[in-house]
C-alpha positions, 0 to 999 in steps of 0.5 A, spaced: 650 080 336 656 077 338 657 083 343 650 083 345 651 075 347 658 077 351 654 083 354 648 078 356 653 073 359 657 079 363 650 082 366 648 075 368 654 074 371 654 080 375 646 078 377 649 072 380 654 076 384 649 081 386 643 077 387 646 070 389 651 072 393 647 078 396 642 073 398 647 069 402 650 075 406 643 076 408 642 069 410 648 070 414 645 076 417 639 073 419 642 067 422 646 071 426 640 075 429 637 068 430 643 065 434 644 072 438 636 071 440 637 064 442 643 065 446 640 071 450 634 067 451 638 061 454 642 066 458 636 069 461 633 063 463 639 061 467 638 068 470 631 067 472 632 060 474 636 062 480 642 057 478 647 062 480 644 063 487 647 056 489 653 056 485 657 051 489 652 046 490 648 046 483 651 039 481 649 036 488 642 038 488 640 038 481 639 045 480 644 045 474 642 039 471 634 041 471 636 047 467 642 045 462 643 038 463 641 031 461 639 029 454 634 035 453 636 041 457 630 046 459 634 052 457 637 049 450 630 047 448 628 054 449 634 057 445 632 052 439 625 053 439 626 061 439 632 060 433 627 056 429 621 060 430 618 064 424 621 071 426 628 068 426 627 064 419 633 064 415 632 065 408 624 064 409 625 057 412 627 055 419 635 053 421 637 046 419 640 045 425 641 049 432 647 047 437 647 049 444 653 048 449 655 051 456 661 054 459 664 059 464 667 065 463 669 069 456 671 062 453 664 061 452 660 054 451 664 048 450 659 042 453 652 040 451 651 038 458 652 044 463 652 039 469 659 036 467 662 043 468 666 046 475 664 051 480 665 057 476 659 055 471 655 057 477 658 064 478 659 066 470 655 061 466 655 062 459 651 059 453 654 058 446 648 057 440 650 056 433 645 056 428 646 053 421 642 053 415 643 048 409 642 048 402 640 055 400 637 056 394 640 060 388 637 063 382 643 065 377 649 062 378 647 055 376 646 057 369 654 057 369 653 050 372 657 053 378 652 049 382 648 043 380 640 045 380 636 050 384 639 048 391 646 050 391 648 045 397 651 052 400 650 053 407 651 059 412 652 059 420 653 064 425 655 063 433 653 067 439 655 067 446 651 070 452 653 070 459 649 071 466 654 074 471 652 074 478 657 079 482 656 076 489 661 070 486 658 066 492 662 060 489 669 063 491 666 067 497 665 073 494 668 078 489 666 085 492 664 086 485 658 092 485 652 091 480 648 097 478 641 095 475 638 099 470 631 098 472 629 097 479 622 098 482 622 103 488 621 099 494 627 099 498 627 093 503 632 091 509 637 085 509 632 081 512 630 074 509 623 073 512 623 065 510 630 064 514 628 067 521 630 074 519 637 072 517 641 076 511 639 075 504 647 077 503 653 078 507 655 085 507 662 083 508 663 080 501 656 080 498 655 072 498 648 069 498 647 067 505 642 062 504 644 058 498 640 054 494 633 052 491 627 051 496 623 046 492 629 042 491 631 042 499 633 049 502 635 056 499 632 063 498 631 061 491 623 060 491 622 063 497 615 066 497 613 072 502 610 079 502 613 086 501 609 090 506 609 098 506 612 101 512 607 107 512 601 108 516 595 109 511 591 115 512 598 119 514 600 124 509 608 122 509 611 115 510 611 114 518 613 108 520 608 103 522 612 100 528 613 106 532 609 112 529 616 115 528 619 117 521 626 115 523 623 107 524 627 103 519 623 097 516 623 091 519 621 083 518 614 082 520 612 075 521 613 072 513 613 079 511 618 084 510 617 092 510 619 096 505 620 104 504 619 108 498 625 110 494 627 117 492 625 117 484 630 122 482 627 123 475 622 121 470 621 114 469 622 110 463 617 106 459 612 108 464 605 105 462 599 109 461 595 106 467 600 108 472 602 116 471 599 119 478 606 121 480 613 119 479 613 113 484 607 110 480 611 111 474 617 108 477 613 101 478 609 101 472 615 103 468 622 103 470 626 107 474 632 108 470 634 115 472 636 113 480 643 110 481 642 104 485 650 102 485 650 096 489 656 096 494 658 103 494 657 109 499 650 112 498 647 107 493 640 110 494 635 114 497 629 113 501 623 118 500 619 118 506 615 124 503 612 119 499 606 114 502 605 109 497 599 107 501 595 113 499 592 117 505 585 115 505 585 111 499 584 103 498 587 103 492 593 107 493 600 108 489 603 101 490 596 097 488 594 101 482 601 101 479 602 094 480 596 092 478 597 096 472 604 093 471 602 086 472 595 086 468 592 083 475 585 086 475 579 084 471 580 091 468 587 089 465 585 082 463 589 078 468 596 077 470 602 072 468 603 066 473 609 063 476 609 055 477 614 054 482 612 048 485 617 044 481 623 046 478 625 049 473 620 054 475 615 056 469 611 062 467 604 062 464 602 067 460 595 071 463 590 074 459 592 081 460 599 079 457 600 083 451 603 077 447 596 074 448 592 080 446 596 080 440 595 073 438 603 071 439 601 066 444 595 063 448 593 064 455 597 059 459 602 058 454 609 058 457 613 064 456 620 066 458 619 073 460 614 077 464 612 084 466 611 081 473 619 079 474 622 085 477 628 088 481 628 090 488 634 093 492 636 091 499 640 096 503 644 095 509 639 095 515 645 094 520 646 102 520 641 104 525 634 108 524 633 112 518 634 119 520 630 125 516 625 125 510 630 123 505 636 119 508 641 116 504 642 108 504 647 103 502 645 098 497 648 091 499 644 087 494 638 086 489 632 081 489 630 079 483 622 077 484 616 075 481 610 078 483 604 074 484 599 079 487 598 085 490 592 087 495 588 094 495 593 096 501 599 095 497 602 089 500 606 085 494 606 078 494 613 075 491 617 069 489 624 070 489 628 068 482 635 070 484 639 074 488 645 078 488 650 082 493 656 085 494 660 088 500 657 094 503 664 097 501 666 095 494 669 100 490 670 097 483 666 100 477 659 097 477 657 092 472 651 094 469 645 090 466 637 090 466 637 085 472 641 084 478 644 078 474 646 081 468 645 078 461 649 080 455 652 078 449 660 077 449 660 074 442 666 078 438 664 083 433 
């Protein structure tokens, strides 16, 4: 009996170690996942808000304060809500406390109000999220009076830091740091801003943003709405320039629109949707063109494919219209696209009936969401070099637009609103910064 008693004590002690301590380790891992997701969410909102599109003037025009300043910062509230959401529960309960701070560069966040930070924050903003879960339950250890009661008073916490990096480095006059997004739509547009009198989107010398700022707050490229119209003649087999009827015609600005030419899709698109599979061009719109290298600022950054005709000869619903409707779920067949509320800042995205999250019951129609298939990246090429010669000419990519697709018509004209811009010079030689968008978002928390 004595041996059994000793054995029981040993078994219970081992159970305390294996179950209670294992539970704490599991809770720690869950807290880390919640912190990672929350930090990335806040950085993502900073990216798509266009905050980095006006780094030198953000405090003056209220851009920073609207996103991550004041008593209840927009990005902070989104991070806290996500960290405490059901999918991020820590030991089957929401985190007890979530703190969000902001900073610049690798040092991570330090202040709860980003509007008190310097100009470096607009170039390389970072956000740090700390998730803490207190009063975790125990099961065996309290038998030995190691802790009082079922709830131990023990807590776990985890911290994650994410950054949004704009390589155009507008705040310091440019940095010539190239960027290479992994997911780009195959519409190559000239470096001509139709809402700014045809001025450039970005400088080809240093990559700085030409028209910095947020339009709804006064002036700037962020929030501009215009059309991307095909530089192809409907009814032709190939993309023949509208302006002159010659294949060498470069895209131009037409009123409040800018002409695009189809890019050369070099391989199979990733994550292609089932309703946009007629050809590789459609697949690259409906999914992601992850095989073609669009290296901003490097020679031969991309190729145009004038053998493609996105309008589709004699077909009203051509390649572009079909694929965009599929991507954004914008026709009655698909349910209804997400919408961008850009009349106030920060911009907000409302889920449409066709959004997969609505279909799955995760969110309701018109709920505010933080991401959307309607947010896409479009490459900008150096249009000062003259006509596009040949059927598949090589162009130099000098920047990227991150835009929200508002609608597409049956002729393949895509109406967009600018969310962010990044650029670099037309002769950058540094190793490109990779990311899923032109303003890459990534975790920088040390392992």
